PLY file of the C-alpha trace (Angstrom):
ply
format ascii 1.0
element vertex 94
property float x
property float y
property float z
element edge 93
property int vertex1
property int vertex2
end_header
2.83 2.76 -6.09
2.92 -0.76 -5.30
1.39 -3.42 -7.48
0.87 -6.90 -6.63
0.06 -9.61 -9.15
-0.80 -13.61 -8.68
-3.38 -13.07 -5.66
-5.54 -15.72 -5.10
-9.65 -15.77 -5.15
-10.38 -14.10 -1.74
-6.85 -12.89 -1.11
-7.87 -9.55 -1.81
-11.07 -9.27 0.53
-8.20 -10.60 3.27
-5.62 -8.15 2.63
-8.22 -5.22 2.60
-9.60 -6.48 5.73
-6.35 -6.36 7.08
-4.86 -2.98 5.76
-8.10 -1.37 6.86
-8.22 -2.35 10.40
-3.95 -2.57 10.77
-2.02 -0.90 8.88
-4.13 2.45 7.55
-3.77 3.49 11.25
-0.37 3.24 11.29
0.69 4.82 8.35
-1.82 7.64 8.51
-0.34 8.57 12.07
3.09 9.03 10.14
4.45 12.08 9.82
3.29 13.64 6.56
0.70 11.49 5.42
-1.82 12.41 2.79
-3.40 9.82 1.53
-3.72 6.08 0.87
-5.45 3.90 -1.70
-6.07 0.29 -2.20
-7.09 -0.88 -5.60
-8.68 -4.08 -7.32
-7.68 -4.22 -10.44
-9.21 -7.47 -10.96
-7.67 -11.07 -12.16
-5.78 -10.98 -9.12
-3.96 -8.06 -9.26
-4.32 -5.08 -6.34
-2.05 -2.07 -6.55
-1.76 0.62 -3.37
-0.72 4.24 -4.02
0.56 6.09 -0.74
0.95 10.04 -0.98
2.71 12.03 1.36
4.17 15.58 1.38
7.93 14.52 1.33
10.31 12.39 -0.20
11.51 11.83 3.63
8.12 11.18 5.01
7.18 8.55 2.24
10.72 6.95 3.16
9.82 6.06 6.66
6.53 5.09 5.66
7.91 2.97 3.47
10.01 1.14 6.32
7.66 0.70 8.73
4.88 -0.78 5.57
8.20 -3.33 4.68
7.88 -4.46 8.45
4.29 -4.98 8.65
3.84 -6.23 5.23
6.63 -8.93 6.42
4.78 -9.87 9.43
1.19 -9.92 8.51
1.12 -10.53 4.65
3.71 -12.30 3.81
1.83 -15.79 3.83
-0.98 -13.85 1.28
1.46 -12.62 -1.21
3.04 -14.81 -3.81
4.98 -12.38 -5.48
7.17 -9.25 -4.53
5.56 -6.34 -5.84
6.41 -3.93 -8.63
7.75 -0.41 -6.69
7.21 2.79 -8.39
8.08 6.04 -6.63
7.86 9.12 -7.94
6.70 13.18 -7.44
2.91 13.90 -7.99
2.99 16.32 -10.60
-1.10 16.91 -10.65
-3.38 16.71 -7.87
-7.30 16.89 -8.66
-10.05 15.75 -6.53
-13.58 16.97 -6.36
0 1
1 2
2 3
3 4
4 5
5 6
6 7
7 8
8 9
9 10
10 11
11 12
12 13
13 14
14 15
15 16
16 17
17 18
18 19
19 20
20 21
21 22
22 23
23 24
24 25
25 26
26 27
27 28
28 29
29 30
30 31
31 32
32 33
33 34
34 35
35 36
36 37
37 38
38 39
39 40
40 41
41 42
42 43
43 44
44 45
45 46
46 47
47 48
48 49
49 50
50 51
51 52
52 53
53 54
54 55
55 56
56 57
57 58
58 59
59 60
60 61
61 62
62 63
63 64
64 65
65 66
66 67
67 68
68 69
69 70
70 71
71 72
72 73
73 74
74 75
75 76
76 77
77 78
78 79
79 80
80 81
81 82
82 83
83 84
84 85
85 86
86 87
87 88
88 89
89 90
90 91
91 92
92 93
């Protein structure tokens, strides 16, 4: 999970478009990919959640993500994200 703060108005929409068009195809093609979510939490806060079958798959994706974010989003993100990683203990979908 990553939490981004201090985003200016309109930035989340721009980031969402770039992530949907460019990043999601990259991350979803990786081994062990389960899901990706981007949440607009309001007040200039955005969070992303990436789910993978194994920790190794998540780590590999994190490398690709870091490179893509640096190349594509660095000018849109005023602060480094707060990063949290861990094991999913409950997973329930409709």
